[in-house]
TORSEGU-63720 format. One line per 10 residues: number of its first residue (from 0); their letters; for each residue x, y, z of C-alpha. Coordinates in Angstrom, 3 decimals. Example, Ala and Ser with C-alpha at 12.3 -4.5 7.8 and 13.67 -1.06 7.14 Angstrom:
# residues 2
0) as) 12.300/-4.500/7.800 ~ 13.670/-1.060/7.140
END
This chain:
# residues 156
0) xxxxxxxxxx) -21.277/75.841/-156.131 ~ -20.268/72.585/-156.858 ~ -16.442/71.720/-157.679 ~ -14.740/68.440/-158.854 ~ -12.060/66.744/-156.947 ~ -10.161/65.707/-160.044 ~ -8.050/69.445/-159.858 ~ -7.155/71.711/-157.321 ~ -9.366/74.504/-155.953 ~ -10.236/76.679/-152.912
10) xxxxxxxxxx) -13.781/77.761/-151.642 ~ -13.702/80.615/-149.259 ~ -16.696/81.273/-147.561 ~ -18.011/83.917/-145.070 ~ -20.831/83.588/-142.348 ~ -22.159/86.722/-142.008 ~ -21.302/88.697/-138.805 ~ -19.660/85.288/-137.315 ~ -16.976/85.030/-139.798 ~ -15.027/87.069/-141.979
20) xxxxxxxxxx) -12.792/85.435/-144.919 ~ -9.041/85.940/-144.886 ~ -8.193/86.035/-148.562 ~ -4.057/85.790/-148.181 ~ -4.086/83.424/-145.804 ~ -6.459/81.125/-147.628 ~ -4.400/81.498/-150.990 ~ -1.044/80.843/-148.807 ~ -2.548/77.558/-147.357 ~ -4.179/76.677/-151.134
30) xxxxxxxxxx) -0.437/77.385/-152.422 ~ 1.150/74.910/-149.843 ~ -1.260/71.959/-150.098 ~ -0.981/72.305/-153.609 ~ 2.536/72.045/-153.501 ~ 2.139/68.639/-151.291 ~ -0.740/66.972/-152.751 ~ -1.184/67.788/-156.423 ~ -3.667/70.240/-155.184 ~ -6.498/67.434/-154.670
40) xxxxxxxxxx) -7.607/69.111/-151.057 ~ -10.384/71.684/-150.311 ~ -9.725/73.828/-147.868 ~ -11.942/76.528/-145.814 ~ -10.364/79.433/-143.740 ~ -12.078/82.193/-142.238 ~ -11.402/84.541/-139.323 ~ -13.766/83.336/-135.812 ~ -14.664/85.590/-134.134 ~ -17.157/84.166/-131.310
50) xxxxxxxxxx) -20.055/85.912/-130.653 ~ -22.291/86.110/-127.590 ~ -24.180/83.041/-125.671 ~ -24.652/80.460/-127.388 ~ -23.508/81.734/-131.176 ~ -20.107/79.588/-131.583 ~ -21.793/76.059/-132.649 ~ -20.899/75.213/-136.157 ~ -20.127/72.263/-138.556 ~ -18.337/71.544/-141.507
60) xxxxxxxxxx) -18.854/68.731/-143.541 ~ -18.863/66.908/-147.589 ~ -21.668/65.401/-149.313 ~ -21.544/63.540/-152.427 ~ -23.630/64.277/-155.358 ~ -26.419/62.290/-153.692 ~ -26.902/64.354/-151.027 ~ -24.833/61.878/-148.613 ~ -22.321/62.270/-145.880 ~ -18.903/61.561/-147.001
70) xxxxxxxxxx) -17.260/63.327/-144.235 ~ -17.496/65.712/-141.546 ~ -14.579/67.808/-140.921 ~ -15.062/69.418/-137.755 ~ -18.245/70.082/-135.322 ~ -18.327/71.754/-132.379 ~ -18.126/69.627/-129.262 ~ -21.231/70.374/-127.500 ~ -23.525/69.906/-130.260 ~ -21.727/66.114/-131.150
80) xxxxxxxxxx) -21.325/65.021/-127.932 ~ -25.204/65.316/-127.363 ~ -26.205/69.141/-126.990 ~ -28.694/68.998/-129.625 ~ -30.752/66.630/-128.001 ~ -31.890/69.657/-125.514 ~ -31.204/72.310/-128.000 ~ -32.527/71.045/-131.058 ~ -31.731/74.210/-132.688 ~ -27.953/73.297/-132.792
90) xxxxxxxxxx) -26.942/72.276/-135.894 ~ -30.049/70.469/-136.984 ~ -28.783/69.944/-140.823 ~ -25.518/68.137/-139.537 ~ -27.122/66.597/-136.912 ~ -29.262/64.928/-139.581 ~ -26.909/64.165/-142.177 ~ -24.396/62.888/-139.130 ~ -26.452/61.278/-136.637 ~ -24.068/62.059/-133.757
100) xxxxxxxxxx) -26.348/59.337/-131.563 ~ -25.433/56.410/-133.572 ~ -21.417/57.241/-133.439 ~ -18.955/55.690/-130.472 ~ -16.755/57.944/-128.859 ~ -13.869/57.702/-130.991 ~ -16.211/58.660/-134.303 ~ -17.152/61.334/-132.390 ~ -13.872/62.485/-131.267 ~ -12.508/62.432/-134.979
110) xxxxxxxxxx) -14.727/65.022/-135.868 ~ -14.594/67.380/-132.708 ~ -12.528/69.850/-130.614 ~ -13.510/72.350/-128.467 ~ -15.631/75.813/-129.828 ~ -12.178/77.622/-130.916 ~ -10.876/81.013/-129.711 ~ -11.501/84.240/-131.772 ~ -8.295/83.978/-134.699 ~ -7.680/82.492/-138.441
120) xxxxxxxxxx) -8.932/78.974/-138.474 ~ -8.903/76.532/-141.631 ~ -10.324/73.212/-142.322 ~ -8.845/70.617/-144.825 ~ -10.450/67.816/-146.883 ~ -7.929/65.765/-148.267 ~ -10.357/63.982/-150.864 ~ -10.951/60.873/-148.333 ~ -14.539/59.624/-146.464 ~ -14.664/59.116/-142.994
130) xxxxxxxxxx) -12.825/55.834/-143.242 ~ -9.706/56.974/-144.661 ~ -10.578/55.866/-147.968 ~ -9.867/57.864/-151.202 ~ -13.347/58.543/-152.799 ~ -14.155/58.356/-156.446 ~ -13.623/61.681/-158.901 ~ -17.067/63.239/-159.380 ~ -18.551/66.229/-157.685 ~ -18.526/66.921/-154.096
140) xxxxxxxxxx) -20.402/69.895/-151.981 ~ -18.842/71.140/-148.910 ~ -21.384/72.635/-146.314 ~ -20.759/75.044/-143.316 ~ -23.658/75.412/-140.820 ~ -23.668/77.779/-137.973 ~ -25.935/78.139/-135.345 ~ -26.003/82.010/-133.963 ~ -27.537/83.725/-131.065 ~ -30.143/80.633/-130.070
150) xxxxxx) -32.697/79.977/-133.064 ~ -30.578/82.337/-135.651 ~ -28.732/79.674/-138.157 ~ -26.493/80.337/-141.073 ~ -25.981/77.398/-143.496 ~ -23.261/77.760/-146.588
END
């Protein structure tokens, strides 16, 4: 699904058994951001439920129409800090696009965090690239990739 950044919109994602969407929370968040930023934001909101071992790796990022990475909104610390080198099934598409091996520590710190606890989560893109510059009007795609139970993977 592609959306143009020139207007406000909401993109909800559900990741199988790992995540479930909370429509009311997402609508609240969208309303707040529309009032504060003329609607030029994209929010992904979901209830995160950790699974068993090796089930909690995920990344969220934005690509332009050419398929180029514009900005990573979040990536789990394990994967971004090198876990992909010995666990090749950990977010392979994000690793290919973002190339965390070429990132310095401050770049990794800017997009990572510890794997969150169960509960509602929201990630917002404000229409800027990884350097904080506003992106030109156009179509952008938001991706969520998750690794579930070792080699079981989801991509939205």
